[in-house]
N, C-alpha and C positions, 0 to 999 in steps of 0.2 A: 504494499500499499504506499502511495506517495502523496504528499500534499505540497503545494508551493504557495509561499507567502511572499508578498512584495515588501521589502524593507528598504526604505531610502533608495529606491530605484535599483536595489540589489535583491534578487530573489533568494530566499532561503528555503532549501528543499530537504524534507525528511525522506530518507530512503531507508526503510527498515532493514532490507537485505544487506545493503551496504554497511550500515552501522554495525550489524551483527558480524560482518566479515572482518572487521578491523579490530585491533587491540582495544579491549574494553576499558582500560585504565591508563593513566599517565599523569605527569606533572601538570600543575596549573600555571607554572612559569610566572609566578610573582618575582622570581629571580632566576638567573642562570649564571653558574651552576645552581641547582636547587639546594634548599637548606639541608637535605639529608646528605649532601656531598661536603658540607662544611667539615673542617678538621679540628679535632681537640687540641692539636699541637699549636694552633694559632693562639697567640697570647695578647695580653693588653699592650705589650711593647710594640707589636705590629699595628695595633689600633692607634696608638699614640703617634707612631711614625707616619701613618696616613693622615692623621689630624694635623701634624706639623707640615706635611707636604701641602696640604690644603691651604693652611694659613699663609704659606709662603707664595703659593701659585695662583690663588683666586682671591682677588681683592673685592671684598664686600659682596660676594655672590650670595643670594638668599639661600637659607637653609630650610629643610623640612624637619619637623620634630614629631616623633610618635611617643606617646606615654601609655604604658600598659598598666591597667588597674585590674588585679586579678580577682577581686572579691565579688561573690554573688550571695544573695540572701538565701536562695533556694537552688536546687539542682534541676536542670533540664536534662532528661535522660539521654537525649540524642547528642548532647554536646561533647565535642572532642577538644575543647580549648583548654589552655592552661589556666586553671581557676582554683579558688580557695572558697569553700562554702562556709559561711559564718553569718551570724546576725550581730556580731560584736563590732560595731562601727569604730570602737577604740583601736582595733587592729589597723585601721586605715591611718590613724594619727601616726603610729610608729612607721608605717610604710611610707608616708609622705616625707617623714624626717629623712628616710634613706634616699628617697628620690632627690631631695634637696642636697644631700651629701654627695650623691652620684654626680649631679650637675656641677657641684663645686669642684670635683676632681677633674671634670672636663673643661671648666672655665678658663684655666691658663692657656688652653689650646684654641680658644675661640677668638682671642685677640680683641677683647672688648665686646660691647653689645653688637649682636649680629641681627640683620634683618631676617624675619621669619615669613616665608610666603605660604607655608602649609603647616597645619597642626592637626593631629588626630589623637583622640582619646579612645583606646580600645580596651577590651577586656576578655573575660569577666564581664562585669557590669560597671562601667565608669560612674553611672549615677548611683551606685552604692554609696559614693561619697556624699556627705551632706553639703548644703549650700556653703557653709563656712569652710569645709575642707576643700571644696572646689576653688573657692576664692583664695585659699592659702596656696594651692598649687599654681594658680595664675599669678599670684604675687611673686612666686619663685621664678616663673617663666619671664615675667617683665623685668626681673633683675638682670637677665642676661640677653634678652631678645627684644626687638621691636617688631610688633605685629604690623604688617604692611596693609594699607587700606584695601588693596584688591586681592588679599590672600584668602585661602580656603582654610577654614578653622571648623573641624567637624567632631562630632561626638556620637558614640553609639548609645542608644536609649532603649531601656526596658520600660515600656509604658505603665507596667504594673507598679513601678517604684517611683514614678515621677508625677508631681502635681503641676497644675497650670503655673503656679507661682515659681516653681523651679525652672520651668522653661523660660520664663521671662528673665530669671536670674542668669541662666546660661547665656542668653542674648546680651545682657549687660556685661558679662565677663569678656565677651568677644566671639563666641561661637556664632557661626552663620550658616552651618549645614548640620543636618542630623540624619542618622540612620536609625530607623525604628524597627525593632525586631517584632515580627508577627508570627511567622512560620505557618500557622493555619488557624482558621477561626472555627473549624468543626469541633464541637464539644467532646466527641469521642476520641479524636486524635489528640486534642489538648490533654485529656485525662491520661491517655497512654504514654505521653511524654512528660507528664508532670509540669505542664505550663498552662495554667488556666488564665486566660486573658480575654477580657470582654471587648466588644466593639466600641462601647461607650468610653472606656478609659483610654483606648487607642485614639479615638477621634478627638477626645479632649486635648491630648498631647499635640497632635498634628494641627488642629485648629489654633492652639495657643502659639505654636511655632510660626504659623503664618502671620498671626497678629503681631508677634514679637519681631518680625522682619527677617526670619531665616530665608536664605536665598534658595536653598534646595533641600527637599525632604525626600529621602529614599526609604523604601520598606524592604524588608528581607522576608522571603518565603522559602520553604524547604519542600521539595517533592520527594516521595519515597518513604514518608513516615508511616508508622503503623496505622492500619485502617483506612489509609487514603486510597482513593480510586479516582478515575475520571469523573464520576458522578459526584463525589463528595467535594472535589476541588472546584466545581462550577460555582456554588454559592460563595465559597471563600474568595475566589477571583472577583466576583461581582461586588462583594463587600469591600474588598481592597480597592477596586477601581472607583468605588463611590467616594473614597477618601482622596482621590485625584493626586497620587504621589508624582513627584517630578522624575524619580528614578525607581526602578524595581529590580531586585536581584532574586533569581530563582535557583537556589542551590540544591544540588543532589545530595540526599542523605546516604551516607555510607555506613552500613550496619556492620560494625567491626567490634563485637562485644569481647573478643579476645584481647583487644588492644585498649578499648575504652570501657572501664568498669561500670560506669553509670548505664551504658547500653544493655548491660545484663538484666536490667529491670524491665526491658522491652521484650514482649512475646515475639520471638522470631517468626512464628507462623502467621502473625498479623502484618508483617512487613510485606508490601506488594512486590511481586516478582518483576523481572526486567521488562517484560512486555507491557505490563500495567503501568510501570514507571514511564515508559515511552509514550503510552497513551496520555498520561497526565501531562507530560512535557509537551507533547504535540498539541494538545488542546490549549495549554496555557500560551504557547507561542502564537497559535492561531488567534486566540482571543486578544492578546496584548497588541499584536501587530494590526489587527482589524480596528482596534480602538485608537490607533495613531502613535503607538509607542515604536521607536526604532530599536532594532537589534543592534546593540553596540558590540557585542562579542561574548562568546562562551555562555554566560548565564545572566547578562546584564541587558536592561532595556531602559530607555529614556525618552522623554518627550523631545520632539524635533528641535525645540528652542533651548533645551538644556545644554549646559556647557560641555557635557560629554558628547552629546550628539554633534555639536558644532566642531568639537575637536576631532571627531571621527571624519566629518566631511572635509575638514581643512588639512587632515594629515598630521594633526598635533597630538593625537591620543597616545597615552603612555600606560605602562603598567608598573606598579610597585608592590610592596608587601601588603598594602591595603586594597589592592585590586586596580581597576581602571582609574586613571587620573589625567589631569592636564598639566601637572607639575612634577612628574615622576623623575625627570632628569636632575632634579636637585639632589644634593647630598642630604642624606637622612640620618639624623641623630636619633637614637632610640633609647628611652629610659625605662627602667623597671624590669621586673623579673621576666625572663624568656624573650624580651623584645629583640628585634633584628634591625640593624642599621646598615647603611651603605655610605661609605666615604671614598670618593675616587674609585680606585680599582680593588677595593676590599669590601667584604661583608663581615659583620661582627654580630654575634648573638650573645646576650646575657645569660647568666645562670638560670636554669629552669626551676630549680629548687629554691624556695624563698629563704631558707636558712643559709644555704650556700651563697645566695645573693647578699644577704646581710653580713655574713662572715667576711666576704671579700672587701666590702666597703669599710667594715670595722678595721680591717688590716691596712686600709689606706690605698687600696688598689681598685681599678675598675673591675666590675664583676663579669669579666669575659669568660664564657664557657667554651666557645668555639668560633671559628670564622674561616675566611677563605681569601687568598690573594689571587686575583684573576690574571691568567696568562694572556698573551696576545691572541691565542686561539680562543680562549674563553671570551674575550672582549668582542671578537669577530662574531662568534656564534650568538652571544648575547644580543648584539645589534640585529642579527638576522632574525632571531626568535621574536624580538620586540617588534620588528616590522611586520612579521607574519601575524602576530596576535592583535596588533593595533591597526595595521593598514591593509591587511590581506593581500599584500603584493610584495615583490622584491625587484630591485634594479641591480642586476649583477655588477654593472660598471661602477656604481658608487663603492661597493666593497673592494673592487679591484683597485680603484684610485686611492682609497683611504688606507687599505691594508697591504697594498702592493703585492697582490696575488693574481693568478689567473683562475677565475672562479671555476671554470670547467675542469681544470686539473686538480685544484685544491679539494673540490667537492665532487670528484668523479663518482665515488660510491653513492653519495647522497643523491646526485642527479639521476642515477639509475633507479633508485628507490622512488624518487619523485616522478619519474616516467611511469612507473607502475600506478601511482596514485592519479596521474593524469589520465591513464587509460580507464580508471574507475570513475572518472569524472569529477574529481576533487579540485583540480587545478588545470590551468593551461600554461604550458611552457612556451615562451617566445624566445627569440634569439638572444636577448640580453636581460631576461628576467622571467618572472612568472606572476600569474594572477590567480587568486583563489576563486573558485566558482561558487554558485549557489549551494551546491551540495557540501562544498568544502568549508563554508563559513561555520556550520555547526560541528565540524570535525577538525577545527583549526589546531587543536592540541595534537591530534594525530599527525598533521602536517609538520608542526613545529618539532615533534619528536624525532623526525628524520635527521635534524641538525644537532641533536643532543649527543655529543661525543660520549658522555658517561653512560647513557643507556646503551650505546652501541658497543663500548669497549670495557666497561667496568661492571662488576657484579652489583645488582640492585637489591637492597635489603628492604627499603621502604615500601610500604603499601600505598599506592596512589589512589586517588578518587577516580570514578568513571569519567571518561572523556565526554560522554553524553548521558 
């Protein structure tokens, strides 16, 4: 069975037989190399070396800042994030103190107050923090950074924990974008994943955000949750669309109870099979695109006038650890437990365990757990994968000019594999480049995987999510 939807003058085609014939799982490519390839031998010394090089080589270039807040009041059974379940908000006071100390360790390498173009609070649940605690974190940020007028300052929201007054407080602090977790409005699904969330409390938060002047409101849904079906997802989508979000993410639920302990509380027999999941996804895509949302890539949709849609049309779309963005080429400082940053040609990840994170800072060193220094080949492939994920095309001559290679020789094996994908209809190869087709847009991860050196030559231990 095939359906074709028109998305921004580019058709997106579901081909069930084709999807089933390709590898079912693969990286999401929020980075290349992917985080599972990071090395524990990477230390804070290499991180500081990269910060020093940045300080010397880039004058006043804006930064991006990510802050991880790991706390949640209650546990959602589907969640695979790094989180700490507690109702004790006092634990956050101690955590904020360590965030402040971590930033103080970084401060000598910032060379004074730096312009900040992008800020993201992720979790866990960032709104676990009280208004006073959030204000305290912002006071710390303002000590080291200047928020630019045209910057993107976003926060992940759990509507069950946020009041109208909190939303206005977030706006006064400087947040201008929010991502609202919904997942599903069906009561049976909500009970199965331990996330009871009403339409009314969700609407109150979104309405307040619009009144407070937030520029973009995104909502998150998950397909493949227990008891979901094509029929149950229909009322959820209609309810979500009545909220009129600017962006919408439709994530695939990976049921891996042997890895994520909370998922052991989910009845495996109630999780829909692969065909039912594709039914749900196909219906959702059909509905969203018929209502005017543009398919951005992978699992993201946006209104035509949203910044992501404009960036896609103008070839400016990027990807970073928070997903699709318009500022991903910035260097990214990351604070807090398990957070991942990017400075120049290195990636760095903080300790995952909160006690190890605290111990490192108590010892007066940055809490680096692992990281990676990119080689010339890594940089070349990172650029190619970025172009595929964000622009759905490649111009071979650009890479030949910048990296001094002959594309046809350097990627001889990859071009053979690409030819096979071209014969399946995923892409079209021209003399000096390639273009992803309608079928290929929904299978873009499979195309990008062709250029992943580590998938091709190194053993893979990580379990990746489904590509569709």
